[in-house]
Structure formats: structure tokens, C-alpha cells
C-alpha positions in Angstrom: 22.3 -19.2 3.5 23.4 -21.9 6.6 22.3 -21.1 10.1 25.5 -19.9 11.0 24.9 -17.0 8.4 23.4 -13.4 9.5 20.1 -12.1 7.4 21.8 -8.5 6.6 18.5 -6.4 5.7 18.3 -3.0 4.4 15.7 -0.2 4.8 15.6 2.3 2.5 13.4 5.5 3.6 12.4 8.0 1.2 11.5 11.4 3.2 7.5 10.7 4.4 7.9 6.7 4.7 5.2 6.0 7.2 7.6 4.9 10.3 5.1 2.6 11.4 5.8 0.1 8.6 9.5 0.2 9.3 9.3 -0.4 12.8 6.9 -3.2 12.3 9.7 -5.3 10.2 12.5 -4.1 13.0 10.5 -5.1 16.3 10.2 -8.8 15.9 13.2 -8.6 14.3 14.8 -7.7 17.6 12.6 -9.8 19.7 13.5 -13.0 17.6 17.2 -12.4 17.7 16.6 -12.0 21.8 14.5 -15.0 21.9 17.0 -16.8 19.5 19.7 -15.7 22.0 21.7 -15.0 18.5 22.0 -12.1 16.3 20.2 -13.5 13.4 19.0 -10.2 11.7 21.1 -7.6 11.4 18.9 -4.1 9.6 20.4 -1.1 8.0 18.6 2.2 7.6 19.8 3.4 3.8 18.8 7.0 2.8 19.5 7.8 -1.0 22.0 10.7 0.0 22.6 9.5 3.2 20.8 12.5 5.1 19.0 12.3 8.0 15.2 11.7 7.0 11.5 12.7 8.2 8.7 10.2 8.3 5.5 11.2 7.9 5.5 11.3 11.6 7.7 14.3 11.5 9.8 12.3 13.6 13.6 12.0 11.9 15.7 9.7 11.5 19.8 9.2 11.1 20.7 6.6 8.4 23.5 4.2 8.5 25.0 5.2 5.5 24.0 6.2 1.7 22.4 4.1 -1.0 25.8 4.4 -3.0 27.5 3.0 -0.4 25.2 -0.2 1.0 27.1 -3.8 0.8 24.6 -6.9 -1.0 22.3 -7.4 1.3 20.4 -10.0 1.7 17.5 -8.0 1.6 16.6 -4.4 0.6 13.0 -2.8 1.6 11.7 0.3 0.4 9.6 2.6 2.5 8.5 5.7 1.0 5.1 7.1 -0.5 2.8 6.9 -3.5 5.0 9.9 -4.7 8.6 9.0 -3.8 11.3 8.5 -6.3 14.9 8.9 -6.3 17.0 11.9 -6.6 19.1 10.4 -9.4 16.9 8.0 -10.9 19.4 6.7 -13.1 22.0 6.0 -10.3 19.5 4.7 -7.7 17.9 2.5 -10.2 20.7 1.0 -11.2 22.0 0.3 -7.7 18.7 -1.8 -7.2 19.6 -3.5 -10.5 23.1 -4.6 -9.1 21.4 -5.5 -5.9 18.9 -7.9 -8.0 22.1 -9.1 -10.2 23.3 -10.4 -6.6 20.8 -12.4 -5.8 19.1 -9.7 -3.4 15.7 -9.8 -2.6 14.0 -6.5 -3.6 10.4 -5.5 -1.8 8.2 -2.6 -1.0 6.4 -1.7 1.9 3.0 0.0 1.8 3.6 3.4 -0.5 7.0 2.0 -0.9 6.2 -0.2 -3.4 5.1 3.4 -6.0 9.2 3.9 -6.3 10.3 0.3 -6.5 7.5 -0.2 -9.4 9.2 3.0 -11.0 12.6 1.8 -10.4 11.7 -1.1 -13.0 12.5 -4.1 -11.4 9.0 -5.2 -11.0 8.3 -6.1 -14.7 6.8 -9.4 -15.2 6.0 -9.0 -11.0 3.1 -9.2 -9.6 2.6 -6.8 -6.6 0.8 -6.3 -3.6 -1.1 -2.8 -2.8 -2.6 -1.3 -0.4 -6.6 -1.0 -0.9 -6.6 3.0 -0.3 -3.5 3.2 -3.0 -5.4 1.0 -5.7 -6.6 3.7 -7.9 -3.6 5.4 -8.0 -1.7 2.2 -8.6 -3.6 1.3 -11.6 -3.6 4.4 -13.2 0.1 4.8 -12.6 1.6 1.2 -13.7 -1.6 -0.8 -16.4 1.0 -3.2 -16.9 2.3 -4.2 -13.2 0.0 -7.1 -12.4 -1.8 -5.8 -8.6 -2.9 -7.8 -5.8 -5.3 -7.0 -3.0 -3.2 -9.9 -0.7 -1.9 -8.5 2.7 1.9 -10.2 1.1 2.7 -11.3 -2.3 5.8 -12.9 -2.4 6.8 -13.1 -6.2 9.9 -14.9 -6.5 12.7 -13.2 -5.3 10.1 -9.7 -4.8 8.2 -8.8 -1.5 5.4 -6.5 -1.4 3.7 -5.4 1.5 0.5 -4.0 1.7 1.0 -1.6 5.0 1.9 -2.1 8.3 0.6 -5.2 10.3 1.1 -6.9 7.3 4.8 -5.9 7.7 5.2 -7.6 10.7 3.3 -10.3 9.3 6.0 -10.9 6.4 8.3 -10.4 9.8 6.9 -13.5 11.4 7.6 -15.4 8.3 11.1 -14.2 7.7 11.5 -15.5 11.6 9.8 -19.0 10.4 12.2 -19.8 8.0 15.1 -18.7 9.2 14.5 -19.9 13.1 11.8 -22.2 13.0 7.7 -21.8 13.6 8.4 -22.4 17.7 10.3 -18.6 17.9 8.0 -17.1 15.4 4.9 -17.8 17.3 6.7 -17.0 20.3 7.5 -13.1 18.7 3.9 -13.1 17.6 2.9 -13.5 21.2 5.1 -11.3 22.5 3.3 -8.4 20.9 -0.2 -9.8 21.1 0.1 -10.6 17.5 -3.2 -12.9 16.8 -2.6 -14.4 13.9 0.2 -14.9 10.8 -1.2 -14.0 7.4 0.8 -14.9 4.7 0.1 -15.0 0.6 -3.2 -15.6 -0.5 -5.0 -13.8 2.1 -6.3 -10.9 1.2 -6.7 -6.9 3.0 -9.6 -6.1 4.9 -11.6 -3.1 4.1 -12.6 -0.9 7.2 -16.4 -1.1 7.3 -18.3 1.8 8.4 -19.6 0.8 12.0 -23.5 0.8 10.4 -22.7 -1.5 7.8 -22.9 -5.1 8.2 -20.0 -7.0 8.6 -20.9 -10.0 5.2 -22.8 -8.2 2.9 -26.1 -10.6 1.2 -24.9 -12.2 -2.2 -27.5 -10.7 -3.9 -26.1 -7.1 -2.6 -21.6 -8.5 -2.9 -22.5 -9.5 -6.6 -24.2 -6.1 -7.1 -20.9 -4.3 -5.1 -18.8 -6.3 -7.5 -20.1 -5.0 -10.8 -20.5 -1.4 -9.5 -16.5 -2.4 -9.0 -15.5 -3.0 -12.2 -17.8 -0.3 -13.5 -15.9 2.8 -12.0 -15.0 4.6 -15.0 -17.5 3.1 -17.2 -20.7 3.5 -14.6 -23.7 1.2 -15.1 -27.2 1.6 -14.0 -28.9 0.2 -11.3 -31.6 -1.5 -13.5 -28.4 -2.6 -15.8 -27.0 -4.4 -12.4 -30.1 -6.2 -12.2 -30.4 -7.3 -16.3 -27.4 -8.8 -15.1 -28.2 -10.6 -12.1 -31.8 -11.6 -13.6 -34.0 -9.8 -10.7 -35.8 -6.8 -10.3 -34.1 -3.1 -9.8 -36.4 -3.0 -6.6 -34.8 -6.1 -4.9 -31.6 -4.4 -5.3 -33.1 -1.6 -3.6 -34.5 -3.4 -0.5 -31.4 -5.3 -0.4 -28.8 -2.6 -0.2 -31.2 -0.5 2.2 -31.5 -3.4 4.6 -27.6 -4.7 4.4 -26.2 -1.0 4.1 -28.8 1.6 4.8 -28.1 3.6 1.7 -29.4 3.5 -1.7 -27.2 1.3 -4.2 -26.8 4.7 -6.5 -25.5 5.9 -2.9 -23.4 2.9 -2.1 -22.2 3.2 -6.1 -21.6 7.1 -5.6 -19.2 6.8 -2.6 -17.4 4.1 -4.2 -16.6 5.9 -7.1 -15.7 8.9 -4.6 -13.0 7.1 -2.5 -11.4 6.0 -5.9 -11.7 9.5 -6.6 -10.1 10.5 -3.4 -6.8 8.2 -4.4 -6.5 9.8 -7.3 -6.6 13.8 -5.9 -4.2 12.6 -3.0 -1.9 9.8 -3.7 -1.4 11.3 -8.3 -0.7 14.3 -10.2 -3.5 14.5 -12.3 -5.7 16.9 -13.0 -9.6 17.5 -11.6 -10.4 16.8 -15.5 -8.8 13.7 -15.7 -9.6 12.2 -12.3 -13.3 12.8 -13.3 -13.3 10.9 -16.1 -11.6 7.7 -14.4 -14.4 7.9 -12.0 -16.8 8.0 -14.9 -17.7 12.1 -14.7 -18.0 13.6 -18.0 -16.7 16.8 -16.6 -15.6 17.6 -13.3 -18.1 19.9 -11.8 -20.1 17.0 -10.7 -17.2 15.4 -9.3 -16.5 18.8 -7.0 -20.1 18.9 -5.9 -20.0 14.9 -4.8 -17.0 15.0 -3.6 -17.4 17.9 -1.0 -20.7 16.0 0.1 -19.0 12.8 0.8 -15.7 14.1 2.4 -16.6 17.5 3.8 -13.8 19.3 1.8 -13.2 20.3 -2.4 -10.3 17.7 -3.7 -8.0 20.7 -4.8 -8.2 21.6 -0.6 -8.0 17.8 0.2 -4.7 17.7 -2.6 -3.6 20.9 -0.5 -3.4 19.4 3.2 -1.7 15.8 1.9 0.7 17.7 0.5 1.1 20.3 3.3 3.7 17.6 4.1 7.0 17.9 1.2 10.0 17.6 1.4 13.3 18.9 -0.7 16.8 17.7 0.3 15.0 16.4 3.4 14.1 19.7 4.3 10.4 20.2 5.0 8.5 22.6 2.7 5.4 24.7 3.9 2.8 23.9 1.1 2.7 25.5 -2.4 
């Protein structure tokens, strides 16, 4: 592509897509065009059927075209929810493969990585996954390499973890086409403090009472806990692996987090369970086993204590936004 050519970008939106992820890419591109004084970036909204599509914020969008009518875009990004699928998978996936043969860059933003991976075009590529979807993604796609980087650019596959990192990706695209000065000016326009790129890990929000930087002993224990979600490990076993006493771990956790290591570990398992409740269709028994419980009974009790609702109620609330043919449906 020479400097006089436009970058044509398509955004394939599925019902329930996160609106912030769309605007986080389009707005910096729009600003870059204004600063450069020329239309370098051109974008189009695409829906599988071409029909009016509703976002997760219940704001409706009018696509420019149906998926079957798309030209050979330079880039196509999928935006959706973890449950998003093509109405006609054979046709939808075939069109993505056609773009791949053309040399287009294919990408997914936040939950849009799920339908992207389901289409089969991510085989042999690594994928950036938002931390809140990690357990659901790992369960659905065990053969796909997952990263916790904000952006993963693996050859002609660009995947982005969320809205803020979508802005970072847009800045990267601007820098590639128009240079660092314009990218910096765009960042300043939007008070975006820094442009993150590949290799930068996502920051997981912590409770205000938690220490921002865990002591080394606690961090090592947390890493061991994280590696043993499905097959839990005891505090005594962690202590032996780290060559310290259980009492040392207890004191370190209390001081750093205000919790015992047992309660901290349970909270980690409950967060993983919640991802599977909200972003998968697994049964409660399967979810219980995935987070280290022999049956669903203790999971239900611990889940309700952690989140104030049962897993079934939590799933019903998230599924209250369901669509069929782009028409919202009441919860089942």
C-alpha cells in the first residue's frame, strides 16, 4: 500500500456487540484524518444480514452493507460477545477465508475473538483474550494459544483485549500510516496517556483495599493457585513447594490482602466459575468440576456468598439481553 492509498476497514458487528470497542477504534481514525487533512482511513459497518443491529448498550446501528456484499477490505474486525455466532456459519466462515486469501488482515476485539476463532481462521495463530473471558475461552478453544497481552498481532491476525486496547491498536495503525507525530497528536486529543503495544499485559482491576503490588512470596503463591484451579492445591502443598511454612504464607496474605490464602484462593476459583457461568453454556456440574469441586452443591453455596446471586440467577441476568434476527427477546 502506498501513501496515497486509503486503508479500507470493515467492522463486522454481531448483535450485542460492545459499542465502546467500536468507537474506540473509529474515533482516533477520524481524528487522524482531520489532523492529516486527508481521508487516509475509511471504515464501513457490516452485519451478517445487513440488518439493523443492536449493541450491548441497547443502541441500534445501521450497517452499510451485508457480509456477502463486502469488498476486499484491507482489514476486517469482528465485534461481538463470547456467544456470538454466524447465522449461516458455512457462508460467514467462507467469506472470512476469502478475505484471508486476498491478503486482508482479520481481527477480533474483546468478545469478537470468539466468533473469529470459531470461524477457523485463527488456527496456528495466538490470540489476545480479555482477562474476564479467559476461563471461557480456554474451555471453548483449548488448542488456540491465548495471551494476556492487550494486543496480539500475529502475522495477519490482530486481536485486542478490550476497548482501551482497541484505542491503542488504532494509534498503532495511525503511526504505521501517518507517522508517530500524528499518532501522538491523536493521543493528546483524547487525553490517552500512553500507546500500549504488543507484549504489554492487561492490568486486572484490584479491590481498592488490596495492595497494588503483591509481595514476592504472595505473588508466587497466587501463581501456584492460578495453575491449580481445576485441581486445587492446599496451602500446605504451596508452602512445601516454596520451602516456607504455612504460617508464613498465612501471615503474608493477611498483611498484603487482608484475607487468608484459603479465602483468596476460593475467590480466584469463583472468578473463574463466574466466567464459565456468564460466557459458556456449560452445566453447573461441569463448571463445578472445572474449578475444582466434586459436585455443584459447594459451588452454589460459595458462588452465592461471593456474588450475592446464584449461578443460575447470574446467567439469567446476562442472558436477559438475547437477540434473534436482531430483535431483542425477553429472558427465557
